[in-house]
N, C-alpha and C positions, 0 to 999 in steps of 0.2 A: 575513448582514445586518450592516452596519456599525452600531456603536453610538457615541453621542455621549458623550464623557467630560467630566463637569462637574468643576470645581475643588472639591476637598473643603473644606467648611466645616461644623464640627460643630454649629453653631447653625442651619443651614438644611438640612442633609441630611434627606431624607425619613425619617419614622419608620414608614412602612408598606411592606409587601412585602419584597422581597429586594434588599439593596443590596450591590453589589460595589465595594470600595474598593481600588484598586491603589496600594500604598505603596512607591515606589521607594526604593532604598538611601539612607539618611541623611535621609529626609523626615519623620521624627518619628512613626513608626507608633504607638509606645506612647503618646506624647503625644496622638495622635488618639483612641486607644481611651479614654484617661482622660477626654478632653473629652466624647466621646459619653456615657460612663458618668455624668459629672457632670451633663450636660444632662438625662438621664433621672431622676436623683435630684432635682435642683433644680427644673427646669421641669415635668417630668411627674409629680413627687411619688411616684416609685417607691421601693420598699424594696430594700435590698441583697440580700435573698433572692428578689427577683422578677426579677433580671437574671442570666441565665446567661452566664458568660464562660468560654470554652474555649481553652486553648492546648496546646502540645505537649510541654513538659518541666516538671519540678518546679521547676527554676530560674526558668523564665519565670512560673510560678504565683506563686512567692515575690516576684518583682519586680513583677508586676502588682498583687498585694495591697498592697504597699508604695506603689506609685505612685498607685493609685486612692484609697487612704485619705488619702495626703498631699494629693491634689487636693481632696478634700472638706474637709480641714482648712484649706487655703489659702482656699477659697471662704468658709468660715465666718469666718475671721479678717478677710477683706476686707469682709464684710458688717458685721462689728462695728467696722470702722474701724481695726483693729490693723495692717494692712499698709500700708506707705508706697508701696512699689514693686509695684503690681498689674499682673500680666502681661495682655496684650491680650485673651486669651480670657475671663478672669474679668471684665475691664471690660465686654466685650460682653455677657456673661451677666447682670451686674448691671443693665446698661442694658436688657436685655430684660425683666427683672423689673420695672423701673420702668415701662417702656412698657405692661406688662400690669397695672399697679397691684396687684402681688402683695403680700400681707401679709409683710413682711420678718421681723418677729419670729417669725411662724409658720414661715417658711422656715428660720430659724436653729434653732428647736426641732426641726424635722424633720431637719435636717443633724446636729444634736447626737445625736439618737436613732440615726441610721444609723451615725455614727462609733462610738458606744458599743456598737453591736451588729454591728460589722464582722466579728467572728468568725463571723457567720452568712452572710457573703457567699458566694455560690455561684460560686467561681472554681476551675476544675478543669483537670486534663489530660484528654485524651479518655478515657484508661483509667480514671481515677478517677471521671469522670462516669458511665461505663458500670457501674463497680462500685457506685456510689451507686444507680443505677437498679435493678440486680439485687437489692441488699440492701434498699433502702427499699420496693421494690415486690415483694418476694419472693413474696408470695402470687399476685399477678397475673402475674408473669413466670414462675412455676413453677421458680425457681431454688432451690438448697439454701440454707437459712438460715444455715449456718455455712461459707461459702465459704473455702477456703484458697488464698491467692495464691502462686504460684511464678513465677519469672522466665521459664521456658521448659520445654519438654518434650523437650529434646535427648536425654537418655539414654533416655527412653521410645521416641522415634522411632528411635534407633539399634537398640534391641531389635526393634522392628517391621521395620526394614530387614533385619535378619538373618533374620527370619521370611519376608520376601518372597523372599529368596534360596532358603531351604529349600523353600518351597512352589512357586516358579515357575521357578527356574533350575537348581538341582541335579538334579531328577528327569529332566531332558531333556538328552541329550548335546549336541545341536545348540546349545541355549541356553547350556549351560556353556562349550562351546568358543568361542562367539561372544563371551561376556563375558570369557573368558580372553584371546583374541587382541586384544581392544580394551582390556584392562587396566581393566575395570570391576569395582571392589570394592564391598562394602557401604559403606565409608566414602566413597569417591569418588562413589558414587551419591547418598548423602545430601547431601554438600557441594555437588554440582553442582545439586541441585534443591530445596534447602531454601527458597529464596526463593519457590518456587511452592506450597509447602504451605499448606494452610488459607487458600486464597483463594476463598471460596464464590461470588463473583460471576463467576468465570471459567469458561467452558465449555472442555472438553477435546476437541480434534479428533482422534479416534482413527482409525487405519487400519482398513479392514474386514478380516475374518478371511481372506478370499481372498488379499489382498495379503500378509498375514503368512505364510500357508501357502506362497505362492509363494517368498517369501524364504528360508524354512526349507528348502524343496526345493532351492533354488539353492545354499545352503550345504552341504547334504548331497551334492549333485552334485560340488561342488568337492573335498570331502574324498575322495569315491570316485575321482574322476579323478586326484587327487594320489597316492593309494595305488597306482593301476594304471599310472601314467605310465611308470615305469622299465621295467616289463615290456613295455610296448607300443612302446617306442622300440628301433630297431635300431642297434647300435653302428656297423655298417658305414655306414649312412646318415648318422649323425652325423659320422663321420670324412670321408665324401665331401663333406659340406656344408662342414666346416671347411677341407678341401683347396681347394674352390672359393674360399673367402674368402682363403686364402693366395695363390692364383694371381692374384686380382684381375682376372679376365677377364670375368666374367659379371654380377656383382652390384655395385651402386653402393657404394663405400666410405663414402659419406655416411650411408647407412642401415644397412649391414651391416658392423659393426666386428668384427674378429676377437676382440678381447679381451672384448667384451660377450657374444658367443655362447659363447666358451670357458667364461666364468664361468657363463653361463646353463645350459649342459648339465651342468656340474659340480654346480650346485645341484639339477638334476633327478635326480641320482643319490642325493640325500640323502632325508631324511624328509619326509612330507607337511607337517609344520610348517615346515621350511626352505623348501620350495617355496612355501608360502603367504606367508611373509615376503618371499621373493624377488619375487613378483608384486606385492607392495604398493609396490615401487619402479616408477614409471611407465616408467623406462628399460628395464626387463626386460619389463614388460607389453607395451609397444609393440613390442619386439623379437619377442615371440611372435606378435603380430597381424600382423606383416609377412610371415609364412609364407602369408598369404592372397593375396599378390601383387596387391593391389587398387590399386596405384599404378604407372603405367608408368615412373615415374622410378626404381623399384627396380632395373630391369634396364638393363644397358649395351646399346648398339646392336649390339655383336658377340656378345651372349649367345646361347647355345643355349636358347631359350625352352622347348622341349619337354622337354629334359633337366632344367631347373630345375623346371618344373611337376611332372614325375613325381617328382622327389626331394621337393619340398615336400608332395606328397600323402601321403607316408609320415609327415609330421609332423601329420597331422590331429588326433591326440590333444592335441597342444600347442595347436592352434587352439581346439579345444573347451574345453579348460581355461581358456584366456585369455579366451574369450568369456564363459564362465560367471563368471570372476572380474571381468570388466568390468561385468557386470550387478550382481554383488555390490557392487563399488566404487561404482557409481552409486546404489545403494539403501542402503548401509551407514549413513550418517548418519541417513537417514530411519528406519531400523529402530531405531537407538539412541534417537532422539527418541520413537519409539513405546514403547519400554521405559520411558523416562523418564515418559511420560504414564501408563502403567499403574502404575508405581511410585507416582506422585503420588496417583493415584486410590485405590490400595491403602492408603497411609498416611492419607489423609484419612478413609477409612471406619473404619480401625482407631482413629484418635484420637477419632472421633465415638462409637464404642462404648466406648472407654476413659473418656470424660467421663461416660457414663451410670453408671459404676460407682464414680466417685470424686468427692470434693468439691474436688479440686485444679483450679485454673484458672490458665492463663498470661495474660499481658497480652493476647495475641492472642485467647485464648478469650473474654475479656470482650467484645470487639467482636463476635465471631461470635455469641455468645449473645444480645446485644441485637439484632443484625441478624435473627437467626432469629425473635425475638419480634415485631419490627415488621413482618416479612414475613408473619406468620401473621394470618389473618383470623378472629379469635375475639373473643368478647365481652370476655374478659379483656384482650386486647391493646388493644381500643378504649377500655376503661376506664383502662388504664395511660397511653395517649396523652392522653386527656382530663385525667387528673390532672397530667401534666407540663405541658400547655399552660395549665392553671389556675394552676400554681405559677409558671411562667416567662412573663413578659409580653414580654420581649425577649431575644434571643440574640446574643452577639458572639463570633465565632470568629476568633482570632488565628492568624497564620502559616498561612493557609489554603492556601498553595501547597504545603504539606507534607502535605496530606490524601491519602487514597486512596479508591477507589470504595466500600469498605465504610463508611468513616466518613461520606462524603458521603450515602450512602443512609440511614444512621441519622438524620442531621439532616433530610434531605428527608422521610422518613416521619413523623418526630416533630413537626416544626415547620413546614416549608415547605408541606406539603400541608394544614396546618391553619391557615394564614394568620397564624401568629405572626411578627411582624417579626424579621428576621434580618440581621446584617451580616457579610459575609465580608471580612476584612482580610488582605491578603497581596500578594505580588509574584511572578508566574510567573518572572520573570528570576532569582529567587533560589531556585528549586526545585532543591536539590542533594543531597537525601537519598534518592535512588532505592534505595540499598543498604539503607535501613531500610523500604522499601515505599512511600515517597512516590511519587505518580504525578501529574505535572503535567497529564496528560490529564484526570484527575478534576477538577482546578481549571478547566480550559478548558470541560469539559462543564457544570460547575456554573454557570458564567457565563451559560449559556443559560437558566437558571431565573431569573436576576436581572431585576429590573424597573427598577433605577436603577444607574447607573455613575458612579463618581467616581475622580479621580486626585489623589494628593498629589504636587505637582510642584515643591516648593521644597526644595532640599537645605540643611539646617542644619549638616551635618557638615563638608563639604569646602570649601576655599577656591575662589573663582571659577575660577582657571585650571585647576584639577584637573577641575572639573565640565565646563568647556569641552572639555578633552581627551577625557573619557569620551563626551561628546556626539559629538564628531568621530569617535572610533574606532568607535562603534557605528552611526554613519551611513555608514561607509565601504562597507558591504555592504548590498545591498537587502533581504537576508533574514538579518539579523545572528545570529539565534538558531536558524537552520535549521528554523524552524517558522513557517509563515505565520500562525498564530494568536497568536504572541507578537511584538509590535512594540516598537520602542524609541521613546519620546516624550522629546523634549528636556526637560532639567531646568534650572531656574533656581537659581543659587547665592544663598543669603541673605547670605553673608559675602564681601566683596570684598577685604578686607585680610588679609595674612599675619600669623600670630602668631609665625612664625619669622623672625628677622632675622639676616643674616650681615654682619658689618662688613667693609668694604673690598672686598666682592664681592656679586654678586647670586646668591643660592642658587636654582638652577633648580627649578621646581615638579616637573618630571618629568625623570628621567635614564634614558636607554636605553643600556645598555652591551652592546657586541658581544663575544661569546665568540669571539675571533678566532684560535683555535688552528687549525692545519692539519688536525688529526684531527677526526673526528666521532664518536669513541667516547663513548657516553652516560655511562659511569661517570667518565671523565676530565673531561668537560664539567661533570658535576655537582660534582666536587671543585673545578674551576676556579671555578664560580659561587659555591660556599660560601666559598672563600678570598677571592674578589673582594669579596663582601659584608662579610666580616670586616675586610678592609683599608679599605674605604669607611667602615665604622662606626668603626673605630679613628681614622681621619682626622677624622671629625665630632666624636668625643668629645675628641680632643686639642685641636681648635680651640675646643671649648666650654670646656675647662679654662683656655684662654688668654683666655676671655671674648670670643671672636670670633664665637660663635653664641649667640643667645638664643632661648628659646621662652617666650612669654607672660610677658615681663619678668623672666625668670630664665635661668640657664644651662641649656642643653640637657643632659638627663641620659639615661642608658641606658634608663630606664623609658619614655622617649618613643619608643622604636624597637621595631618589631615585624618579625619575619621570617616570612612565610607559606610554608608547605610543603605538599606533597601527601601525603607518607608519613612514617612514623617514621624510616626510614633517612635521608631527606633532613634531618629534624630533627637526627639525630645527627651528620651531616656538618657541619651549620652550627654545632652546639654545640661540636664539636671544633675547628673553625676559629676560633671566637671565643675559645675557651680558649687556643689558641696565640698569640692576640694580647693576652692578659691581660684579656679581657673576660668578665665573669660574665653568665650567662644563665639563664633558667628556661624549661623546656619544659612547655607546657600539653598534657599527654597522660596517658592512663590508664596507670599503672604500679602494680604491687602493692607495698604497704608491706613485705611479707615478702621482697622482693628487694633490700632495702637492707642496707648494712653495719651500721646501727644495730640491725636485728633480730638480727644475729649477735652483737653485743656484749651485748644484753639476754639472749639465750639463754645465752651464756657466764656472765654474771653470775648468772643463776638457778641454773644447774647447779653452778657452783663454790660458791656460798653454801650450797646444799642439801648438797652432799657434805661441806663443811667442818663444818656443824652436826651431821651424822650421825656424825662421828668423835669420837674421844676429846677431852676438854676440855684436856688438857695439850698444849702446843705441840710438845713432843718426841715425842709419840705420833702426831702428824698425818702422814699419808703425803702429802707436798706434791706437787701438780701445778704445777711451776714454769712450764710452758708456758702454762697457763690464767691463772695469776696474773700473769705478765709481760704477757700481752695485755691483761688488765683494767687493770693499772696504767698501761699506755701508751695506753689508750683515752681517749675524750673525758671520761670520769668523773674520772680522776686526772691525765691528761696528763703522766705522768712520762717523762723522757727516759732514755736508756740509762745514763747516769751515775747518775742517781737510783735506777734499778732496782737497779743494782749495789750501791749503798749500803744499800738496803732489805734485800737478801738477805744482806749481811754484817753486819747489825745485828739482833740478836734483838729488841731493844726496838722498833725501827722495824717490823720484820716483824710482830710481835705486834700492833702498833697497827692496821695495815691489816687483818690477819686478824680482829681484834675488830670492826672496822667491818662487814666482810662477814658475820660471824656475827650481829651485832646486826641487820643488814638482814633476815636470814632469821627471826630471832626475832620482829621486828615483822610481817613477812609472815605467819608462822604464826599470830600472835595477833590481829592487827588487819586483815589483808588486804594485798594487793599494792600497792594505791594508797597506803596509809599508809606502807608500806615505802619506796617510791620518794620520797615526800615527805620522809621522814627522811633518806634518802641525798642527795637534791638539796640540802637545806638544810645538812646537816652538812659537805659538801665543796664547796659553791658551784658546782654544775654549771651552773645557768642563767646566772649572772653570767659565768663563764668563756667559755661558748659565744657569748654575746652580744658580749663583748669581742673575741672572735676572728672575729666576723662568720660564725659557723657556724649561722645561722638554720635552714638546711636540716636539720641534725642535731637541733637542738632541737625542731623541728616533728615530725620522725620519731619521736623519743623519746616525745614527748607523745602522739602518735597511737597508738603501740604500747602504751603504758601504759594508755590508755583502753580499748583492745581487751582487754588482759589483765585489767583490772579487771572488765569486763562478762562475760567468759568464766569468770572465777573462780567465779562463782555456780553454774555448771553442773558443776563438778568437785569431787570429794570431798577432794582433797588436793593439795599442790604437785607431786607426781610426775605426776599425770594432766594438770595444766595445762602442765607443762614438755613432756610427750610431745605434747600437742596443738600447742603452739607450734612444736616441732621439726618436726612433720609439715607445718605450714603453710609453713615455710621451705623445705622440700625439695620441695614440690609446685610444679608450673607453674601458679600461680594466675591465673585470669582476674579482672581487677579488678572488684570490686563496690562498692556504695556504702560498705561497711564498710572494705574493704582497699585501696581506691584511694588512692594516694599523695596526700596533701594538699600544696597549694602552700605553700612557705615564704614569708616576707615577701618580696614582689617589689618592694620600695620602689624599688630602683634597679638593676634587672636588665633586660637585653635580653629581650624576649619572643620565644619561638619557638613558633609555633602552627600547627596544620593549618588549611587553608582552611575545612573543614567546621566546626571548632570556633570559627573567628573570626567566623562569621555573627552579626550583631547587635552586634559590638564595633567599636571605632575607636581609632586610634593616630595621633599627630602625624606620624610618618615610618614608611612601610611599604616593606619590601623584598620583592620577589617573584623569587627567584633561579631558579625552576624552571618558570615558565609555558611555556617553550619545549619542555618535555619532555612529549610526549603519546604515548609508545610504549605501546600496550596490551600486556598480558601475552600471551605466546605462546598460552596455552591459554584465552584469554578469549573466543574466538569461540563464542557460544551456539548450541545446536541448537534450542532452544525460544524462542519470542518471542510476545508478545501481538499479535494482529491486532485493532486497534481501529477498523478501517475501518467506515464507516457501513452497509455491506451486512450487518453482523451486529447482532443485537439486543443482544448482550452481548459483551464481549471474548473472543476465542478464543485459547486457548493451543495453539499448533500448531508443527509443524516449520517452521523459518524460511523455507525455500525455497518453502513453500506460500503465502507472502504476496506479493502482486503487487509491492509495493514495500516491501522490508525497512526497518523503522524504524532510525533512527540515534540511539537513546536515549543511548548512551555519548558520542558526539560532541556531541550537543545539550547534555547535562549539563556537558560540559567547558567549553563556552562560558559556561554559567551560572556555573560555578565561577570562571572568569576574571572575570566581572562582579562576583561577590561579593568577590574578592580585591582588585581595584583600587579598589573603592568603600569599603575600610576606611580609606583614608588621609585625614587631615585637612589636612595641610600639604604633604607631599612624598611622591612615589612613585618607587621605583627598580625598573626592569624590566631583565631580561636577555634577549637574543635570540641564538640561534645563527645563523650566516651560511650558510643553506642555498641550494644552487643550485636553479634552477627545476625541473629534472627530478627532484629529490629531495624536493620539497615534500610534506608530509602534509596532505591535504585535511581530515583530522579534527582537526589541531592548531588550537586556537581562534585563537591570535594570528596564525598563518599564514593561516588562513581569512579573518579579518577584513581583513587587509592585502593579500590576494592580488589584488584588482582593480587594484592599483597596480604589479603586477609585470609588467615588459615582457619580451620575448623575450630569452633569454641573460643575464638578470640574476639577481642573488642576492636573498635576502630583505632583506638590509641595503639594497640598492638600492631595494627597494620601500618601505622606511621613509622613505628620502630623497625618493622621488617623492610619497609621501603628505604629507610635511612641506611640500614645495614647493606642493602643492595647497591646503594649509590655512595660508596666510600669517598668519592671526590668531593662530597658535600661536607666532609668533616671540617669543623671549626667555622662553618658557615651558618649552621642551624643550631639554635638553642631550644631544646625541648623542655618546657616547664610543666611539671606535673602538678605543681601547686600554684595557686593564684597569687599575684603580687600582694605584698603586705599593704594594709591601709596606710596611705601617705597623704599629708596635707601640703599643698604648695605654699611655701614661705616666700611670698613675693615682697622682696625688700623695697621695691619701688612703690608699694601701695600704702606706706605708713603716712597717711594723710588724715586730717581731721574728718570726723563723720558729720553728716548733715542731717538734721531732723526735718522731716517734711510732714505736714498735715495734709492728707489727701481729701479729695472732693467728696462731699456727701451726695445724697440722691439727686440725680439729674431729672427725675420724674419722667423718664422715658417710658413709653408703652412697650416694654420688652417682650411681654407675653400676656396671654389671657389670664384673668384672675383664676384662682383655684376653683374647682367645681362648687364647693360649698359657698364661697363668697359670691358666686354668680347666682345662686338660688336664694340665699338668705343674707341680708345685709345687716350684720350686727355692727356694733360700734368697734372701731379698731383700737388697738393698744396705742398709747401715745408714741409719737415718733421720737426716737432717741435723739435724732438730729434736728429737732426744731430749733429755730433761731434763739428762743429763750434759753433753752438748755445750753446751746453753744456759748451764749453770752456769759452765763453763770460759770461754766467750766473754764472758759478762757480767761476769766478774771483771776483764776488761781495761777500759780507758778507751775506750769505743766512740766517744766524741765526737771522738777524733782519727783514727779509722779511716775511710778513704774508698775502699772496695773498688771496683775497676774491673769492671763487669759486661759480659760478652759471652756468646755462646752456649756457650762452653766453661766459663766460671765460673758459669753459671746453676746454681742449687741442684741437687744430685744426689739420687738416690733414687727410690723408687717413686712418690712424690707428684708429681714432675715428669712422669713418664711418664703417670700418670693424668690430669694436668691437660692435657697436650698432646693426648693421645688424645681427651679429651672435647671440647676446642675444635675439633679437626679433624672431629669427628663433628657438631658443632652448626652450623658455618658453611656458607654456600652458596658453593661455589667460584667462582661467576660474579658475586658481588656485591663491592662495594668493601670491602676489609678494614678500612678506617678506621671503618666503621659498627659494627664488632664490638668496638671498644675498651672500651665499658662492660661487655660480657659477659666479656671477658678479665680486666679488672680485678676483677670480682666473683669469678670463678673462682679467680684467684690468691689472693684473700683467703680464700675457702672452703677452699682446699687448704693455706693457712698457709705460703706460700712467700715472704712479704715481710717476714721478720723483720729482715734487716740490709741490704736493698736498697730503694731507693725504688720504690714501686709503678709510677711512670711509667717507670722504666728497665726493670723486668721486663716491662711491657706492650709497650714498644718492641721489646725483643729477641724476645719471643714473636711479635709481628707480623712481624718480619723473617724469623723461622724459617718461619712459615706461608707467606709469600710465596715463599721459597726452595723450600719443599716443593711448592707448587702449580705452580711453573714449572720444576721439575727435569725433565730429560729421562728418561722411562721407556724410550723406544725411539725412536731417531732424533729426530724433532721432536714426538713425542707427550708431552703433559704431562697432569696431572690436570684442567686447565682445559678439555681437549678433550672431557671426558665430562659430558654433561648429566645431571640427576637421573633421567631416564627410562631411561638405559642404564647406571646405576651404583647401587650400594647401599652404605651405611655400616653398620658393625657388623652384618654379615650373620650371623645365627645358623644353625648347621647341626646336624643330629643324624642319625646312621645307626647301624644295628645291626650289631655285630661278633659273629657267631654262635659263633665258636670262638676258642681261644687261638692267638695269633700271636706267634711269637718274633721277637726282633730279627734273628735269622739270616735270616728271610724278607725283611725290609726290606733288610738288607745285601746279600743276593744280587741283589736288583733293582738296587741301586746298582751292583754289580759288572757285571751284564749290560749296563748302559747306560754303561759306561766312566766311572763316577762313584766310583772307588775312594777318592778323597779324602773322600767323604761317609760312608764306613763308620764306624760307631760301634764302637770296639774293645771297650769294657767291657760285657760282657753282664750284669754285675750292676748296671749303671746303672738308676736308677728307670724310665727309658723303655724298658728292655730287653724288656718283655713286655706285651702287651695281652691281658687276659683277656676272656672272653665278657661283653659289656657294650654299652650304648648309648654311642657315641662322640660327644661334642658339643663345641661351642665357638663362638667368634665370630671372624670375619675382619674386620679393620679396614676394609677397602674392597675392593669387587669391581666391575670395569667391563667392558663388552662393546664391543669396537672392531671396526668394519666388519662387525658381525653375525657374526663367526667367531673372533675372538681374545679370550680371557679374560685380564684383568690382575688379579692378586691382590696387594694392597698390605698390608704390615704395617709399622707405625711403631715404631721403636726409639729410645729416649732414652738408650741406653747411653753412659756416659762412658768414652772410650778415650784421652783425652789433651787437651792444651791447644792443639793446633795441627792444621791440616788434614792435615799430614803424618802424623799419627797415625791417619788414617782412609783410608789407601790401600786399593786393591783387595785386596792380600794381607792387610792387617790386618783388613779386613772379613770376609774368608773365615775367618781364625783365630777371630774373635769368633763367627761363625756356628757353627763346629765345636765351639768351647768350650761353647756353650750348647745344641748339638744342634738348632739352628734348622732344619737341613735335614729333620729328622724332622717338625717342625711344619709345614713347607712341604709335605711329602709328604701329610700328613693333609688340609691345605687343598685341595690339588690333587684328592685323592680325593673330597672333599666336593663340589667344583664339578663333577667329572666325573659324580657320581651325580645332581646336581641337573639339569644340562643333558640328561642322558640321560633323566631322568624326564619332561621336557617335550618330548622328541623334537626337540631343537634341537642338531644336530651342530656341533662347533667344531673348529678346526684346531690351535690352539696354546694353551698356558697359560703366561703370562709371570709368574713370581714376582718381586716386587720388594720387598726389605726396605729401607726408607728410614731411614737413621740420621740422625735429625733434627738432631743437632749439627753434621753435616758437609754436608748437601745444599746445593746451590747452584743458583740459577736459571740457566736456559740451559746446564746442564751435567749430566753423569751422575755427578758426584762424590758420594760418600757413599751410593751405592746398590749393594746386593748383588743380582746378577741371576742368575736361573736360568730358562732357556727349556726348556719341556718339550713335546715332540710329543705330541699327544693320544692317539695309538695306544699310546704307552709307559704312559700311565696306565691305559689299557684292559688292558694286559698285567698291570700290578700288581694291578688289581682282580680279575682272573681268579685270580691266584695267592693272593690273600687271601680269595677267595669272600665279598666284602663284600656284604651284602644291605641294601637301603635300607628304612628304616621310614617 
């Protein structure tokens, strides 16, 4: 049934029943809520505690409280005659009071009372409202009186998940095998299904037991047939068949390829696990099924049909296995979905039992508890509902598009069913929080309960040409949001004139830039879009500094520009691109304060001052840690350069001065507390003044936040040592940002904003860049097996296997269009979009921009052509849009305000943190380490020179030497994703360089650059022909693979050397039997392998990274020199242990392999597209089998 949308007017809107108010982007939603609220207070004489206002975030609550109170104050001042410029709504409200002959002095008294008691206003988030219900009505609700609120039950659920495995998977071989071959672990099971946990209004559509039993029997048959296959096949028949293929007289070469069947029969001689993995490839499965000869095209006209049929009948066991596997393949996903449903049901029941035994409640528990109460038909429930309806006369729900079925059912049962007037304010076009559980379907279903429908259709945010463009774009497609229940209604712009003025030119309202590179590689296009955005912004800011562009009667500033992104990786790409153009930016994203350099500085300060104070009072008796002292002196606290540090160390008087400051810091800390200690230090050495002068607001904000945290935590600890230990633990953890530790924003007075689309909702900016809207590639593993079936044939949503739904929903694609809508409606004055030029046959129907513009795409045209066709159709957009086929020219921002002296900082050496395990070799063999470049003796010698005149040239060979460099490079290679753009990892690399203390005498930017180049060379070096590390996806490789096996008896080096000799590897023989590696006693042999990958399902690559310094030129890393280095350190022994470990592993999972390729990558010499710098050792698998036999190694 179609509904009539009335224009929203807060003074005429109905105050009865259920009102649905659709507030499109920029139409003043909060203003509308404040106006309704004011009408209820002023005209309806309601009190602030009689109007329930619910929104969805704490920030929104704070804003609403301020806006609603301000509105009441404005009305009061207007009634008193104190306001000269009275806004239209208040004028109309006063006029209404006069028309009703209301007692104005009495109204003023009532307003004054409500303003004075505004702290009693009932403005909540949905969770805080539910908590209030449970606590205030504890007796009627049956809730514990002393509820303890926790953010989530993640760790509890993980424990229950492991219980699920122990109870349901481990006891049954078939179940264990099924989970193993499909790589389902407790963690993956939890992560895949956590969005469906504790969704009480969802019914689960389980398979019946018969279907489950049939599948298990099918799996059992496959295992049995695989085990028996080799014994049932006749080798003569196999050879006869392969001979037929070689002669090419009987069978079609199109279907029967010799290479395919040679590989196939080779696999059939292997283990059941190998056979199973072979059949998972449709190429080989189809090859097996062709033995049925069910296609006449299989045979040539000259074929001896009877001979072929007779031969193929001998392969009946292959056909049986293939048919069973085909049945398994057809049902596999459904069975995984069934296990998912059983797991979800199991966890829900365990959590329900858990809540009965504890007072802990998560945010989601609050909703579920209230839902359970309102769904129960008891006298207590009826009394609770009566109490709430007596208390609240009106209900306003903000951001209603972000609701879910549970939340709506609560409001329905509490208020709608009891005739309490309720207002739903929201916009289904802006429902973009599905990942948080928001369900736009709940909004659409709720509209069916509405009795009045209103729309806010005047945009007060964007200038008229922008609104026109948005109207045209979303009218380009008959179903713009891929949902027949969400329509687009044209919006009228309130503002006609631009606030941005460009002299000598007309600044286009909309710019659409083509990413016109020949390649379509997503990573390269992303970098291209980031760089192009930075160039364009640099151009705008340069023109602004020349007074050529003005915004709102002032020069355009960086703070007027926002860049919207989808992911944190995109945010980092843009941030780096801006930095390269001399443009400062601020990222609005959640990051832990403990991940900052300021946290490391404070930790160093606390530890050094403590150690100093615990030592003797005499300066001569102090055991000085010059590394720590140099770092602190060069930090933001004292900001000393190398020359000043040298002077301090050579002057006893100066040195004692600084040491006394640090000792006094600790004395104040120990006596008055840490906050007083930092106050003393900041005032005595002028930290705040210096940081502000140097425009280091970011550092100052971080220091203040960390000091606040330390001051609060100090109360919980008995002494400075325990506080330091706690602080150190926080720095070393991978912290999930919380309210306490989330990085606060520094002053963003004049910085370009970088913000995710999700975080930008509700915000607005004069100029908005959207560099990545063209990118809609879903993650490879993002295809869900479970989906909600919300069709009308079910009384409630059904969680079911997705193929059971007649028409699978497109939730992700639909939300992508809504994200696009949110993104482009943030702009006030100008919008810049980027599009890739895709050919028609490569269009992605789920890409929102491509979908909207696709009706204008003609045959054999590209997406860019479609934009031109659309533009020609909408002639009223002329002079509004600027289509740029070429990218902006490279431009550098000439910031005339930044001509300030540079500051030289010597950063902190090694903190000696246990950041990661030692490399595998160092765990097994303890050789002497290279001297630490940053020993105090070396520091002292170097600092005695005038470092201000030293400008060392940094490259991969002069990169700092020693174990810290090796640990740094190992850790970075462990942390990065080999398939992602390396530039996104610059912040990680910078942070790790600081933590490892490698930036004492080189600029951190140069160290980062060299490290990035090394990583690129490593990832693109040739391991074997054209094979590189980038060829291995995470699902067929493993980093820092830990192994352990049991060596039951003593093995002498003579045994290993004999094996080397038997395999013509005399050069590997280790001559000195007194060498520490010369004997392995009875023990567990364990270690870590840097990287292991499986190629073509049969070849194992073992990679070990080496940072050894062998010389200052590539000529020092020749093949012969690498071999000498290997023999010098007995790396061949290490490699042998690695090969044995991998042999044991693959043998234990019944997965045969052919070769083991050992590759030692000497990181200072590896080159992309080359095999230089790589020591290679190729081992036939059988040779490792022989070694294992001789060693009698037993796996544990």
